[in-house]
N, C-alpha and C positions, 0 to 999 in steps of 0.2 A: 568299632564295633564290638563289644565284649562278649568273649566267648564265655560261656558256663562249662564248669565243670562238673561233671556228673559224679553223685556218690552211692554207696552203697545203697542208700533210702530209695534211688531214684528207680532202681530196678524190680526192688521186693514188692510184689502186689500185694493188695491190702486183703490182710484174710489167710499170708501164709503164714506154714507153723515151722517152728525151725525146729530141727531131730538134732540129736545127741550125736556127738563128733566122736567120740570115743575117745579122749585124749589127745587128739590132731589138732591143726591148724583150721581144717576144716570147717566151713560154716555153710548147712544145707538147710534150703527150706523146699518144704512141700505145701503144694497146694492143686486145687483144681481150677482149671480156666471156665470160663462161660459155657461151654461145651459138658461141663463136667470130667472132662480128661485130665487122667492126673499128670503134672508139670512137677517139675525140679529146677531148681538154681541155685548154685553151687559156687563159694568164693573159697578162696584160700588166704591164709594170712591176715594181712591188710588191704589187700588186692580192693581196689573200687569197681572194677568191672568182673563179672560173671567167668568164672573157667566153664562153665557150664549152662543151661539154659532152654531144657528141652521139653517139649511133648511125649508123653508116653502111650501106648497101647495098652496097659494094664498099669493097673498100681505094683505088680511085683516084678516088671521089668525096671520101674523105676527105683523098688528096694532094693535089688540087683547091683544098679548104677550106683547109687549113691553107696551101697558097700565098699563098690569097685573103686571109687571115688576116695572114699575114706583110708582103705588098704594101700591105697597110691602115695596118699600124705604121709602113712605109718611111714611106708616103705623110703619115700623123700628123705621123713626125719629123720630115720637110722642112717641113711645114707650121709646124710651131712654129717651127724653127730659123729661117724667113722672118719670123715673125710679131717675134722676139726682134731681128733686124737692124733692121727696122723703126723700133722702139721706139726702139734705140740712135741712128737718124738724126736730126740737128738738124732745129728747127723752119725755117721762112724768115721770120717775121714780123720788121719793123722798126720802128723807133722812130716813133710817129706814128700806126700801124695800128688799126685801130677792129674790135674783139672784140663778137659780139653773143650775148646770151643770154637763151633764151626755157624758162620754167618756170612750171609751177603745175598745181593740181588743181580741175577745174569752172572753173577758167577760165585767163589765158594772161597771164603778167607778162614786160616785155622790159626786162632793162637793158643799157648798153651802158659797154661798158670800153675805156680807151686804153691802148696800149703807151706807157710812158715813159721806159722803159730797157732796155736787151738786155744781162743779166748773162751769161748763157753759151750756149753752142750748144741748152742745155736749159730754162734759167730766164730767166726775163721778170719787169719790174715792171709792176704794172698800176694804174690809178687808175679809179675808177669816173667815168661823164662823164652830164651831163643829155641828155634826149631834149624833142624836142619832135611834138606831134600836127598831123601832117601834113593827115589827111581824119578825122573824127569821124562816123558815122554809127553811134550805138548800136543794136546791142553791140558795135559795131567798132571799134575805132580803129587807123591806122595812125601810127606813130613813127616818126623818123629820130633821129641822134646828131647833138650839137651838138659836133663836135672842139672841143677845149682847155677845154671849161667842166666844169671837173672838180668834183666832189661829194661826193667819199670820199678817203681816205687811202690812202698809197702800200703797195701789199701784194706781195709776191713769189707766181709759181705757176710748175711746171714746165709747159712745152709739149710735146706731142708732136710728130713728125713731120708729120702731118696741121694743126698748127698749134691742135691743141685742147688747151682748160685747164679741167682739173677744179675747178669753184671751191666747190661744196659738194657735202652727198651728195645733192641734189635737183638742180643746176643744174654746168651746164658752158656752155663760151664757145667759138666757134669762130670764124674771120674773116669779118666782116661784107661784102657783096657790095656795099653801097651801097643797096639797095633797100627803099622804108618795110617796116615788118614789121608785121604782124597783133599788136593787143594786146585784150584783154577791155577795152570801157569802164568807167567807176569806177561802181559800185552796181550792175553786172552779174553781178559773180561772188559769192563769198562775201566 
């Protein structure tokens, strides 16, 4: 059995009039149903299914809801633009800075990394460094980084404007504040 994919055209009734979207990705149609009640159908971007498909008690209410939908799409576009600009901004990390990564399931593991070279405004070179336990009270340990005590190979990563680095699918690292970090004691996790 073949499943039909519905497109926008399926939802748009005959006689529906498109209205001006005021420079947004909103696509809005006004029409009156068989009973003469004002209705609105609204899509965003390339969406095939409508975001809104309602009947209103008056044309004024329909117009008000259309204006709200357009305003929300404008706001969304502005937000996306601001986020894109943030992502383009360079990081502020410097050689010698230490990054902290806390990860784990049913236990907390902590790793520290030291910035060994700034390659560009977006790319850095890192090496994993050793840590020492400053306080051990099972099931909790508190650990700090040992700057310059390298235990891993060099690798490069992209750093965001907030000095965040995605290390793996389950762990990321951000700039360490110098305070001891909580870690699950050995033997208390899985």
